[in-house]
C-alpha positions in Angstrom: -2.2 -28.0 -43.8 -3.5 -31.0 -45.9 -1.4 -29.8 -48.9 1.7 -29.6 -46.7 1.2 -33.1 -45.3 0.7 -34.5 -48.8 3.8 -32.7 -50.1 5.9 -34.1 -47.2 4.6 -37.6 -47.8 5.3 -37.3 -51.5 8.9 -36.2 -50.8 9.5 -39.2 -48.6 8.2 -41.5 -51.3 10.3 -39.8 -54.0 13.4 -39.8 -51.9 13.0 -43.5 -51.1 11.8 -44.8 -54.4 13.3 -42.5 -57.0 12.2 -43.6 -60.4 15.2 -44.7 -62.4 13.6 -47.8 -63.9 14.1 -46.4 -67.4 17.3 -44.6 -66.7 19.7 -44.1 -69.6 21.8 -41.5 -71.2 20.3 -38.1 -72.3 18.9 -38.4 -75.9 19.5 -35.0 -77.6 17.0 -36.0 -80.3 14.2 -35.8 -77.8 13.8 -32.3 -76.3 13.0 -32.0 -72.7 9.2 -31.6 -72.1 8.4 -30.4 -68.6 5.2 -28.8 -67.2 5.9 -25.9 -69.6 8.4 -25.3 -72.4 10.3 -22.9 -70.2 12.5 -23.9 -67.3 12.3 -21.1 -64.7 14.8 -22.7 -62.2 17.3 -25.4 -62.6 18.6 -26.7 -59.2 22.1 -28.2 -59.1 23.5 -30.0 -56.1 25.5 -33.0 -54.9 24.1 -36.4 -54.1 24.2 -36.0 -50.3 21.3 -36.7 -48.1 20.2 -33.2 -47.0 21.1 -31.6 -50.2 19.0 -34.2 -52.0 16.0 -33.7 -49.7 16.1 -29.9 -50.1 16.4 -30.2 -53.9 13.4 -32.6 -54.1 11.4 -30.4 -51.8 12.1 -27.5 -54.1 11.1 -29.7 -57.1 7.9 -30.7 -55.3 6.8 -27.1 -54.9 8.0 -25.7 -58.2 7.9 -28.7 -60.6 11.4 -27.6 -61.8 14.2 -30.0 -62.7 17.3 -31.0 -60.8 20.8 -31.8 -62.0 22.4 -34.1 -59.5 26.2 -34.6 -59.3 27.3 -37.9 -57.8 30.5 -39.4 -56.4 30.0 -42.5 -58.5 32.6 -41.9 -61.1 31.4 -38.3 -61.5 28.1 -39.4 -63.0 25.5 -36.6 -63.6 21.8 -37.3 -63.4 19.0 -35.1 -64.8 15.9 -35.4 -62.7 12.7 -33.9 -64.3 9.6 -33.3 -62.1 7.9 -36.2 -64.1 9.5 -39.2 -65.7 12.7 -41.2 -65.2 16.1 -39.9 -64.4 18.5 -39.5 -67.3 22.3 -39.7 -67.1 24.1 -36.7 -68.7 27.6 -37.3 -70.0 30.2 -35.1 -68.3 31.4 -33.9 -71.7 27.8 -32.6 -72.4 27.5 -30.7 -69.2 28.0 -27.2 -70.6 25.8 -27.8 -73.7 23.1 -29.4 -71.5 22.9 -26.4 -69.2 22.6 -24.1 -72.3 19.9 -26.5 -73.7 17.8 -26.1 -70.5 17.9 -22.3 -71.0 16.8 -21.8 -67.4 15.9 -18.3 -66.3 18.0 -18.9 -63.2 20.2 -21.6 -61.8 20.3 -22.3 -58.1 23.3 -24.2 -56.8 22.8 -25.8 -53.3 25.8 -26.1 -51.1 29.5 -25.1 -51.3 32.2 -26.5 -53.5 32.1 -29.8 -51.7 28.7 -30.4 -53.2 29.1 -28.6 -56.6 32.8 -28.1 -57.4 34.1 -25.0 -59.2 35.1 -27.3 -62.0 31.4 -27.5 -62.8 30.3 -23.9 -62.1 33.1 -22.6 -64.3 31.6 -24.5 -67.2 28.2 -22.7 -66.9 27.7 -19.8 -69.3 28.5 -16.6 -67.4 25.6 -14.8 -69.1 23.1 -17.1 -67.2 21.8 -16.0 -63.8 23.5 -18.4 -61.4 23.1 -18.2 -57.6 25.1 -20.4 -55.2 23.5 -20.6 -51.7 26.0 -21.8 -49.2 25.9 -22.2 -45.5 27.0 -25.0 -43.1 23.4 -25.0 -41.7 21.2 -26.5 -44.4 18.1 -25.0 -42.7 19.5 -21.6 -43.4 20.1 -22.6 -47.0 16.4 -23.6 -47.2 15.4 -20.3 -45.7 17.3 -18.3 -48.3 16.0 -20.4 -51.2 12.5 -20.1 -49.9 12.9 -16.3 -50.1 14.4 -16.5 -53.6 11.5 -18.7 -54.9 8.8 -17.1 -52.7 8.0 -20.4 -51.1 6.9 -19.6 -47.6 6.9 -23.1 -46.2 10.0 -24.5 -47.8 12.2 -24.0 -44.8 9.8 -25.4 -42.3 9.0 -28.4 -44.4 12.8 -29.0 -44.9 13.3 -28.7 -41.1 10.7 -31.4 -40.5 12.4 -33.8 -42.9 15.8 -32.9 -41.7 14.9 -33.7 -38.1 13.6 -37.0 -39.3 16.9 -37.7 -41.1 18.8 -36.8 -38.0 16.7 -39.2 -35.9 17.1 -42.0 -38.4 13.5 -42.2 -39.4 13.8 -41.1 -43.1 17.1 -42.0 -44.7 17.2 -45.2 -46.8 18.7 -46.4 -50.1 17.0 -48.8 -52.5 18.5 -50.5 -55.6 16.8 -49.8 -58.9 15.2 -52.4 -61.1 17.4 -54.6 -63.3 17.8 -54.4 -67.0 16.8 -57.2 -69.4 20.4 -58.5 -69.1 20.1 -58.6 -65.3 22.4 -55.7 -64.6 21.1 -53.2 -62.1 20.2 -49.8 -63.5 22.1 -46.7 -62.1 20.3 -45.3 -59.1 21.4 -41.9 -57.8 20.4 -43.0 -54.3 23.1 -45.7 -54.3 25.8 -43.0 -53.9 24.0 -41.0 -51.3 26.1 -40.7 -48.2 24.9 -40.0 -44.7 28.1 -38.0 -43.7 28.1 -34.5 -45.1 31.3 -33.0 -46.5 33.5 -31.0 -44.1 32.9 -27.3 -44.4 35.5 -24.6 -43.8 33.5 -21.9 -42.0 30.0 -21.3 -40.7 28.5 -18.1 -41.9 26.0 -16.2 -39.7 23.7 -15.8 -42.6 23.4 -17.7 -46.0 25.8 -16.3 -48.6 24.6 -15.8 -52.1 27.2 -15.8 -54.8 25.7 -14.3 -58.0 27.2 -14.5 -61.5 25.0 -11.6 -62.6 23.7 -8.5 -60.9 20.1 -9.5 -61.3 18.7 -11.0 -58.2 15.5 -13.0 -58.9 12.5 -12.1 -56.7 
């Protein structure tokens, strides 16, 4: 219970004060160094409130990176479990995904969150799973099963309820550069209104690019 409380508190802090103080473009001369050399899961989603919260909950429990697609001029941010966010050039998207060499890629949300124009640029030999449902709690349930994270859905529901009640959501500007210009902050383009979905599925739908279903 104490671990869960600490995790939830940490997510609130991360969501409200995301570290982009040293944000800049991805430097290909400096390989990504995470908790281990291998990236087991790369989470890709759009910069919307509940999508963002679920992605960061996943990161909090797995220490795996997030690739965040924003509405701010199509900017893409790489969010490692430790360290500052880095902006990835759109032209580098395909090579960056290959560079991560993730064992699996989990896409959160439908094409309103991660358009097909991005997924089509992912190497088809990589295990890619899109988890899509109008109900984000159901998405959390499915991802929890994929990653074997028992409390992911319940933790998400708690934060989701706080968002709906207006207790959690907030946006803060990043620090300024030496020239006085504000640094890019992914939270600046978070919106409270979610994209309009077409249909509500009874159960989460997984769209797999390979026949291998991670356990």
